[in-house]
N, C-alpha and C positions, 0 to 999 in steps of 0.2 A: 343487353347493353354490352358492347365490346370493350369499353374502357371503364374501369372502376374509378370513382373519385378518390383523389389523394386526401382531400378534406371533405368530411361529411358531417356538418353540424346541424342537428335537428333540435333546435332550441325548444320548440313547442312540445317535444316528446321527452326531453330530458331537463326539466326545470331544476335550476340550481347548479347545473354542470357547465363549466367553461373549460375548454381544452387547456391543460397546463402549459402547453407551448405558447399560448397566446398571452397578451397583456391586456387586462381590463382595468381602467382607472376612472375614478370620479371623485372629485374633492367634495367631502361632506356627505352627510346622510341624504337620502331621498325617499320618496314614497311610491308605492305601486299597489295594485289591487291583488290581494292574496287569494288562495283557493277558496276560502270561506266567503269571499265577497267583501271583506273588510279592507280598508286602506291600512297599510302597514309601513313602518319605517324600515329601511334597508341601510346598513352601515356603508361608510365611504369605501370606495374601491371594491364594491361588491355588485354583481349584476342584479338587475331587477326583473323578475319574471312577472309579466302582466297576465292576470286571469280575467276572464269576462266577469263583470261584477254581478251578473244575475245567474249565469249557468255554472260558473266556476271553472270553465274550460281554460286550459293554459294556451295563451296566444303566442307566447315567445318572449324574447329578450327585448325589453324596452330600451330604446336608444333615443335620447333627447339632447338638444343643445343646452348650453348654459342659459339660465333664465333667472330673473329677479322678481319676487313678489313685492310690489310697492305698497300694498295695503298692510297696515299694522293691526295687531290684535285680531288676526284672522279668525280666531275661535272665541273671542271675547267681545261680542258685539254690543255689550252693555258698557264698554269702557272707551274713554277717549283714546284716539281722535275720532271715533265714531260719534256722530251727532244725530239725535232723533228729533224729527219734527212731526208733531201730531201722532206720535207713536211711542209705545212703551216696549221695553225689552225685558223679558223674563229669562234670566241666565240659567244655564244648565238644566233646561226643562225636559229634555228627552235624549234618547240615545243617538249619537252621531254616526256617520258612515265609518268611523274607525272603531266603533264598539264602546266608546267612552260616553259618559253622560255629560257632554259638553255642548250639545246643540241648544240654541236659544229659540224662544218664541217671540215673534214680532207681531204686535197687536196695534192696529190703528185706533186712535182715540178721536179722530176727526177726519174730515175729507182731506185727501192728499197725503196721508201719513206715510213717511218713508224714513229710512236710515241711510246716512250718507257719510262718506269720507273723501276728503280732497287730497290729491297727490300732485307732485311736480314731475313732469316728464320732459324729455328732450323734444323740441319741436320737430314735426315731420315724422313721427313714429306711427307704426301700426299699434293698435290697442286691443287687448283682450281682457274682458271682465267676466269672471266666473264665480258662481256661488252654488253650493249644495243647498237644495231647497226641498221641503216636504209640506204637503197640505196639512192644515190644522182646521180652523173653522172655515177657511176659504180654500178654494181649489186652484187659484191662479197666483203667480208671482209676477211682479213688474220689475225688470232691471233697467237701469237708466245710466247713460253717460252724458255729461254736460261739460262744455268748456266755458260756461258763463254766458255765451251768446247763442249757442246752438245745442240742441238736445236730441238724443236718440233714446227711444223707449221700446222695449220688447216685452210682450206678454208670453207667459209659459203656462200651459195647462198641466197641473200637477196631479190630475186624476187620469187623464188619457195618455200623458207623456208626449204631447204634441206641442210644437212651437205655435205661437199665436201671432197676432198682429204686430207689426213693427212700424216705427216712423223712420224716415230716410235720413234725418239730420239735414244740415245745410252748411254752406260756407266752409269753415275750417274743420268741421267734424262731420264725417259721412259714414252711414251704415255700410257694413261689409257682409256680415253673416250672423246667423243665429242657430244655436244647436241645443238640443236637450238629450241627455244620456241617462238611462235608467241605472240606478245603483243598488236596487233592492230595498226591501222594507219601506217602500214608499218614497225613497229619496231619489232625486234627480239632480244631475249636475247641469246647470243652465249657463249658457255662454253667449255673450255678445262680442262680435269683432267690429272694429271701426278703424277708419283711417283719419289721421290728423295732418294738419299742415303747419301753421305757424304758432299754434297754441302750446303753452307749457304748463297750464293748470287744468286738471281734469277732476271732476267730481263723479264718483261712482255711487249709485244709490240702489236700494232694494226696498220693495214694499209689497203688502198683500193686496189682493183684489178678488172680487166675487165672480168676475166674468172677463172674457176677452175684451180688450180695448176699453176697459172701464177703470177709472182711477180708484185708488184705495179709498175706502169709506170706513166710518166708525164701526168697530168690532170685527172688521176683517182681520184674519191672523194666519200666519204661516210659521213653520220652523225653518231656521237657517243656520248654516255652519260653513266654515272653510272658504272664506272670501279671498279672492286672488285677482290682482290686476298686473298684467305684463305689458310693457311698452318697448318694442324692439324695432330697429331700423329694417330688419328683414323678417318681421313677424310672419309666421306661417299658421299658427294656431295656438290656443291655450295649451299649456303643457300640464304635466301631473301636479297634483296638489303639493304646495310648498308652504308650510305653516310659518307664521310669524308671531312675535310677541311685541317687544318694544322697538324693534328695528326691522327694516326690510331685510329679506334674506335672499342670497344668491345661491342657487343650486348648481353645482358643477355639471359639466357635460359628461355623458357616457361615452368612453372611448374604448374600442376593441381593435387591437392590432396584432398581427402575426408576422414575424420576420420570415422572409423566404429562405428556403434551404435547398441547395442544389440536389439533395438526396430525393426530393419529391417535387420541386418547382422547376418548370420548364420555361425559360425566358423567351424561347422562340415561338411557342404556340401554346394555346390553352383555352379553357372555358371556365366561366364562373356563373353560377346560378344563385340568384337572390330571391327570397320569398319574404314578403312583408305584409303586415296588416296596417292599413292607413289608420291614423288616429281618428277619433270620432268627429273632430272638427276639421273640415277640409282646408287645404291650402287656399289662401285668399290674397295676401299681399306680399311684397318683397321680391327680390330678384332670385338669382340662382343660389338659394340658401339651403337646399336639400342635396346632400350627397349620399348615395346609397351604397357606395363602395367601389373598390378597384385596387390597383397596385401601382407602385412607383416610389419616388423619393422626394422630389420637389415638384412645384407646380409646372415647371417646364420639362418635366421628365415623368409623365404619369399616364395612366389609362384608367378612366373612371366613368361612372354612371351618375347622372345628377338630374335635377329639375332645372330646365333652362328658363321657362316662363311658368306662369300659373297653369298652363295647359299643355306642357310638353315635357317629355323625358328626352335626355340627350346623352349619347355616348361620346366622350371626348378622348382624344389621343394627342400626346405630345412626346417629343424625344429630343433630349439635349438642348431644349430651347428652340429647336427647329421643327417646322412643320406642324400643322394642326388640321385635324379633320373631325367632323362631327356627323353623327347620325341622329336625327330627331324623330320622335314618335308622339303623336297627340295622346293625351292621357287626361282623364276626368278628375282624378284624385277624389273619387267618391268616398263617402264616409264608411269607415269600418270594413272596407272591402279588402280581401286578400288578393294580392297580385304577384306574379312570378316573372322574373326578367332573366334573360341569358345574355351574356356578353362573351364574345369569342374573338380570338386573334391568332394570326399567323403572319408571315411576311407578305405585305401588301394585301392583306385580307382581314378585315374586321367585320363583325356582325353583331346585330342586336335583335332579340326576339322578345316579345311581350305577350304573355298569356296564350301561347300557342299560335299566335298570328303569323302573318307574313314576315319572313326574315329580311331585314334591311342590311345592306352591306356597303363597304367602302373599300376601294382598291388602292387608296393612297394612304395607308395606315402606318405611321411611324411608331415603332415599338419603343418603350422606354429603354434607355441605355443602362439604367441602374434600377432594376425592379427590387428595391430593398425590402419593401414590406407590403403586406396585404392589409387593407382597411375594410371593416364591415360596418356599414352605417356611418362612416366618418370619412374625412378627407385623407387620402393616402399621402398627400404632400405635406401634411402638417401633423405633428404629434407632440402633445395632444392638441385636439381641435376644440374650440369653444363654441363655434356657431354653425359651421357647415356640416351638420349632421342630419341623419335621415328623418328625425322627428317622427318615428314610426316604431312598430313592434316587429322585430325580425324573427320570423318563424324558422327559417332555415338558410344555410349557406353551403354550397358545394363548389369545390375546385377540381377540375380535371386537367391533367398535364398534356392534353391534346386538344386541337381545334376540332370539336365535334361537328358532325354533318349538320346541315341546316334542318334536315328532317328530324334529327335527334334533338336539336334545340327546341323545335316545336313540341315534340313529345314531352320533354322534361319541364316545359313551362305551361303545358295545357292545364286549364282549370280542372 
């Protein structure tokens, strides 16, 4: 390589280390998976290093938007406003995914046994309902969302770790996605995503089952912990666990910015390499809600990479409010997959490369007049940003003060 990076952040290799020249902020504590596989609390304004819950391998720096867990008593399933129908809850029956003895056992006492909580959302939101679940006497869990008229049910196999049957919903509540993620010691984080239209009341329920597509029956039982429901206008997926007690809790966004410095930043040309691990639940709903990074000052004076639709990445350029160009690339947003992206710029020459593939270019590229800051996983035109974040784990970031060749862009992003 003829040009060395001026910035070379390898987050997956240096857990706990953020360049002291950068600014990392987040209001309030947040959770991530530590090296031992347990969920841990991380203080405010401190980066969260995400480890694979089973292997313990460091995946990088977790960057998520601001989110609100609407379910109360997320770890106290025997307490109101949770309501049990044909089901009993045995509190603090076993070890939870954070290592504490706070997980409960749900045992059906008759057909259709389930535990439910109702929440109020803004109409027209995407909804994500997530619970940590472990097999007990039964090997399946049933998660349900209902708006009073329409219902979605999803079965999860807690023995094989596979998603089961789901119902599509109807009318104002429609199924979007289902995911199961292993968390070690027999625990799985099970998730439903749905889209709503005019409804404002949603009930989230969980129950035990003996088999796929089978309703709960007497003596069926499972362990459960860490319930969460998020409802956002630009919902992309359930985010990290956000515990609650008597009130819903908002977790602040993770923001990482670096002021440009003429001693190492070249405003006339350059290259950035981003490496991310997609969150376990893929992008499903919402608009251009994911920004993977770039540089600039305001929305009319920026160069950044984002998700344009649910199936495309796009490189956007603006300068002084004048001119706009975009390079788009189809992308599947597959679960838990590592992907590498390069963006490069020079006068009338921008380029984008994904995973070593063909380099796409644009010859009408206006460069930002005021490249004040670099943003990693956040919007460069807004500091701090609450919603337009990568919602992924950043493995690495590199900045080169030269527009690297197309061949080198392919080499640096190759899987």
